Structure formats: C-alpha cells, structure tokens
N, C-alpha and C positions, 0 to 999 in steps of 0.2 A: 752638481749632483754627484753622488758617489754611494757606495756601499758602506754601511756602518756595521761593524762586527762587535758586538757587545758580549761579554762573558756571561754565559748562561749555563751553569753547571746542572741545572734541573732539566734541561731539554735533552731529548733522546739523541744518541750519537748521530744518527741518520735518519732522516724522514723524507718522503717523496710525495709530492702532489702531482696527479695527472688529470688532465682534462681534454675533452674533444669537442669540437664544433662539427657536427655531423652534417655532410652534404651542403656545406655553406656556399659553395662556388657554383653559381648558376650555369656556368659555361661547361662544367665537367663534373659537377657534384662530388668532387674529392673533399675529404674532411680535413681539418686542421687539427693538429695534436699539439699540446702543450705540456711540458714537464719542468718542475722546479725541484731540485734536490737541495736540501739543507743539511748542514753539519752543526749540531749543537744549536739549532735555531737560526743559523746564518746561512744565506744562500751561498752555494758554491758552484752550482751547475744549472742552467736552463736552456730550454730549447723550444722553438716554435718550428712546426714542420707540416708542410702540405703532404699528405699521404700520397703514395704512388698508385694506390688501388682505390676503387670506389667501394666504400663500405655499404652493404646492404641493409644495415640497421644501426642505430645509435650505439647499441651494445657492442658491435663489432668495432666501431670507431673507438669506443672506449678501450677495448681490448688493445687495439694498436697503440694507442697513447700509453696505456699502463704497461705494455711489453717494453716500450722504449724507456719508461721511467724506471721499471724494475732492473733493466740491464745496467743503466747509469747508476742507481742507488746501490746495487750489489757491488759494482766496482768501487764505488765510493766508500762503502763500508770496509771492504778489504783494505783500502789505503788507510783509512782511519785506525783500524785494528793493527795494522803494520806500524803506524807511527806511534801508537799508544802501547805497543807490545802486549796486546790483549787478543783473546780469540773468543768466539762464540758469544759476542754481545747480544742484547736483545733483538728480538725480530724488527725488521724495518717496518715502521708504520707507513702504509700506502694509502694516502688520502684520496678518495674518489667521491664524485657527487652523483653517480649512478647506481642506485640500489640494485637494479637488475643485473648489471655487470658484477657487482660484488656477490650477489646471491649465486649467480652461475659459476663463477670462479670458485667460490667456497664449496658449493655442492659438487663441483667437477663434471657438470653436465654440459656437453657440447651437442648443438643440434645441427641438422642438416644446413641451416642458414650459416652456420659458423665454420664449415668445413674449409673454406679458403683461408682461414687463419688458425687452423688447428694446432700447428706447430707453436704459434705465439701463445695460444690459449693454455696448452699444456706446459709450456715453459713458465708461465705464471703460476699455474696450478701447482707445479712441482715445488716452486719457491714456498707457496702457502703450506703445503702438507709437510715439507721439511722443517718448518718453523723459522725460515729465513725471513718470510714476509707476512705481515698481518694487514689484512684489508680492513679499512675503517671508513664508514660513511662520513662524508664532509659535506655539509650543505653548501650549495652554490654561493651563498652569501659569504662563506668563509674560505672558498676555494682560492688558494693563492695563484694557481696556475689559469685561472679564468682569463686574466688579462693576456695571457699568451695565445689564446685561441681566437679572439674577436676583439673588434673595436669596442671601446667602453666610453661611457659618458665622463665628463670631467671629474665629477665628485667620486665616482667609483674608481677611476684610474688613480686619483690621489690617495684614496683609502688603501688600495692594493699596493701602490708603490711604498707607502709608509709601512704596511704589514710585512713586506718582503725585507724591508731595512734599507731602501733606498731613500737617502735624505739629502737636503741641501747642506753641504758641508762648507763651513766658513774658510775663506782662503787662507787664514792664519792657522788652520789645522792641518796643513799640508804634511802628511806623514806621521802625524801624532796619533796616539792611542786616545780616543775619547771615552768618556764615561766610564 
C-alpha cells in the first residue's frame, strides 16, 4: 500500500476535509476529530484525534475538528505559496458535512452553548470573513475525513481509501512516478 500522487492541475492548491464523531466514547463521551489536507488533490496531511474536552453538541465537536483542519490547511497554503512563489491564492475550500456548523460559522453567531470554544469559533470565523477560507457542505457519503473518525465497513473503507489516493502499488514501481 502507498500513496499515489497524480498530476492534477485543475485541483485547487489546498483543500481541507474535517469531520467529528460526537461523544462516541461511552466511558467519557469525548469526541473524535478527523482532518485531511490535500495539495492539488493529493493527501499531504491527516490526523485523527480524541478531543481533550467533552463537546456539549455535535456542532461544537465539528468546530473543534474544523479549527484543527483550518490551522493545518493555512500552514500548508503558506508553504505551497512559498514554493510556487505566489501569494493570495484562492480561498481554501473547507469541506464539512454538518450544515448547522457551516451556517453558524458563516453567520458569525456564537451561542451560550459554544462559549467554551469561542476562541476556536472566532479563529475560523476570521478566516472566513478575510476570504482565506470558504466553507463548503460535503455530504457524508463524499466526506474523505469520515474514515478518520470512526470504524467503517469493508466496502466503505475501500471506497474512501481509493478516493484519498491510497492504492496497492506494484513492487516493481518502487520510487517511480506512476501515471
């Protein structure tokens, strides 16, 4: 198994997928966050993390995942722009499967239930209002970070693995550029 990087000049320079599995642990009800960052459609960074705090709603769990993803994607975008000697590229598409989270971040409304994560909320909100980030709804069936937050059935696992770009690489291809 390995990552396959194919040239895709039509892909956006940096895209981030974020997802959360809210209160999935029955012992402490802490959520799991998943983040996948792509550069020109190829995965360059991913993480699965059990959150340190208990989220009081699925929206808050999604904020925490989104904040981790935005931080990683902004850093990645800076590196890509430095390498390509360009600045002010397009907004980073942030793919999320929770419409409530997108709506609240887009409208900039923080409620009492979100006070514990206000700093993270406003960090994302600032990235949206400055044009650095564009929040995009991504159906769960297309959410590449889904496999980073929960156990999946075999079929779904294989679908996501292929969509991310992880493939069985022939041993004869060691170090070669494929396709």
